[in-house]
N, C-alpha and C positions, 0 to 999 in steps of 0.2 A: 129152580128159581135161586138166585144169589144175592147176597147183600154187596153193593158196590162201593168203593171209596168215593168219599165225596170231597170234591176239589174246593180248595181255599183260596180266599181273595188273593189276587195276584196271577193265579193261573191264566193263560191267554184265553182259554175257552170260555171262561166267563165274562170276558171283557169284550167280545166279538159278537156280532148278530149270528144266530143259529139259521140254519137252511131249512127250507120248507121238506116236509116228508113227502116222497113221492110213491113209494112202496109200502102198500099196507100189507106186509107179508109176515112170515113167521119171524123174522129177525125182529120187527118192531114189536110184535107181541111178546117176544123174549124180554126185549129192552123194558117194555111197560111192566112187565109181571116182576123184573128185577127192580126196577124203581120203586113200585109200590112195596116190596119187602125191604128195601133200603130207606124209604120215608118212614115204615113203621117202626124200623128197629132203632132209627136214630135218636128219638123219635121227632117226627115233624107232621105238620099239616099239609105240606105240599112240598114238591120236589120237581124241578125242571130238569130235561136231559143233559144241557151243559153241566149241571152241577155234578153228574157223574162222568164227565168227559165227552160228552157225545153232543156234537153239535148240530142237533134237530129241534125243530120247532114242535116240542112235546112237553107237556107237564100233567103230574098227576096231583090229586089233592084228595083228603079225607079229614074231614073236620064234623063235630057233632055240636048243633046249636040246641041245647036242651034234649029234647027227645028225638029230633030230626038229624038223620045222618045224611051229610052231603060228600060223596066220593064219587070220583070217575078219572076219566082221561081227556085232556084236551089237545088235538093234533092240529096243527097250522091254525091256532086260534087268532081271531081278530077281537078286539076289546073297545068297547064305547064307554067313556066315563061320563058321570055327571059332573057339573061344576064342583070344585072343592069349596068348603066352607071357608070364610074369612075370619072365623072366631079365633080367639087364642088356642095354640095346640095345648091338647090335655096330655101332659107328660106320661101319666099312667094308662089312661084308656087307648092312646095312639102309640103305645111302644111296640116296636117289632123287633123280631130277631131273624137270622138267617143260618141255615145249616152250612153256608159257605163263609160265615163269619162266626164260627162257634163260640157260644159262651157270651156274648155281646149282644145288648139290647138298646135302642135308640128310639125315641119318638119321632114319627113321621106323619105327615098330613096326606091321606089318600081321599080319593072321591068316596062318598058314601055309597053310591048306586053304581053298578056296571051292567052292562049288555055283552054277555060272550057269545061269539060265534066260532064254533070248532067243529071237528070231525071226531066221531067214534073210532074205536079200533077196526070196526067193519067197514069205514070208509063213508058211513052215513052222517051229514050234517045234523047238527044240534044248536039250540041255542039256551041259555039260561039267564035269567034276570037275577041279580044277587045284590044283597046289601049288607051293610055292616062288616062282620069278621069275613064272610064269604067273599064278599067283594074286595076286601084287603087281600086275601089270599090270592086271588085271580091277579089282581094287579100286581102282587109280588112276584108271581111265577111268571106273568107275562113279561115283566121287566127282564128277569133272566134271559128270555128268548132273543130280547133286544140287545144283550151284552151290559145291562145296567143292573147295579146291585142296589139294595135300598141305602146303603151307606153313601152311594153315590148322589142321593136324593136329599140328604138331611141339610138342614139349615146350618148357618155358619159355626154355631157353638158346637153343635152335635157333630158336625163333620170333623172338627178340630179332635174332638174327644175320640170319635171312632179312628181317625187316622193315628192318634196316639196310641190307641190299643191295638191296631194292626202292626205298628211298628214295635210294639213291646213284645208281641208274639213272635216277630220275625217274619210275618207274612207279607204280601205286597209284592211278591216276587214268584215266578213259576216254580211248579214243582212240589207243593205241598197239599196234602190230603189227609183225611182221618177216616178211619173205619167205624161205623156204626157198630156199638156192642163192646168197643174197646176204650179204654179213657185217654189213651196217648195219642197224639198227632205224630204223623210221619211224613218224611218226603216220598213222593212216588218216583 
């Protein structure tokens, strides 16, 4: 297993829809193992294949809710969302970050409940009903597979702040990544 560099906002692989997995082979198993190691090293609670430069419809997740561990891989996922709340956005409780926009956090409204249909590494289908943060993680990672980053979904005020942070860091152009376990960002 290996820790992989994580692509930063502006890399084309992050802004294009990923392609479906067709081969559940050793290469896919190795990719997933590397993604899990990278996610843990970052540390993060989810990671999509495009974030490590692989344009496939795969994401991994690992999050603990109290005493319950939620971890796994979703291959070729489909996601159904409940309607979003119309209540005012809670900037603390609904704040998100992203390993491809490192060090930044912004509030974003997400659906409270989701139904995830996907395939395991074995090729077997499964489904998970999720709510709260697990539902948020699934939506965040699923967006990556469609070429959408959470900063693309922000309201006007937070979108302006995110674009300013991206410009300040020199991102928004191809060629930047960072290596989990190291403090510095580097061009690929």
